[in-house]
C-alpha positions in Angstrom: 71.5 92.3 72.1 69.7 89.8 69.7 66.3 88.4 69.7 66.1 84.8 70.9 63.9 82.8 68.5 64.1 79.7 70.8 62.6 81.4 73.8 60.0 82.7 71.5 59.3 79.2 70.3 59.0 77.7 73.8 56.6 80.4 74.8 54.5 79.7 71.5 54.5 76.1 72.3 53.4 76.4 76.0 50.7 78.7 75.0 49.6 76.4 72.2 49.7 73.4 74.7 47.8 75.2 77.5 44.9 75.8 75.2 45.1 72.1 74.0 45.4 73.6 70.3 47.4 71.1 68.0 50.5 72.1 66.0 48.4 71.2 62.9 45.8 73.7 63.8 48.3 76.3 64.4 49.9 75.6 60.9 46.6 75.7 59.3 45.8 78.9 60.8 49.1 80.4 59.6 48.7 79.0 56.2 52.0 77.1 56.5 53.1 73.4 56.6 53.1 71.6 59.9 57.1 71.3 59.4 57.4 75.1 59.1 55.4 75.6 62.1 57.3 73.0 64.0 60.4 74.9 63.2 59.1 78.1 64.5 58.3 76.5 67.7 61.9 74.9 67.9 63.5 78.4 67.2 65.0 77.3 63.9 62.7 79.4 61.7 61.9 83.0 62.2 58.1 84.1 62.6 56.9 86.9 60.7 55.2 89.9 62.4 51.9 89.0 60.8 52.2 85.4 61.9 53.0 86.5 65.5 49.9 88.6 65.5 47.8 85.8 64.4 49.2 83.5 67.1 48.7 86.0 69.9 45.1 86.2 69.0 44.7 82.5 68.5 46.6 81.8 71.9 44.8 84.6 73.7 48.0 86.2 75.0 49.3 89.7 74.7 52.0 90.3 72.1 54.6 91.7 74.7 54.5 88.2 76.6 56.1 86.8 73.5 58.5 89.5 72.5 60.0 90.7 75.8 61.7 88.8 78.5 59.8 90.3 81.6 56.2 90.5 80.6 54.1 88.1 82.6 52.2 85.2 81.1 48.4 85.0 81.5 48.6 82.2 83.8 50.9 84.1 86.2 48.3 87.1 86.4 45.5 84.8 87.6 
């Protein structure tokens, strides 16, 4: 089974938007260009482990939510 970066990108985008964080802010936090960040969200570029950890903190989500298919989102646990 391969990892689906498209699903990860959608989860990242949904988490970012739910906190009203701009893609520019996320890119700045990761110290990458906005174009690179948008490629991560679209699933066309891979995110590094370090970048994903930074995003989980910024987006206030458990790491497992982003990397597994069955871990519930924060919104579904409220």
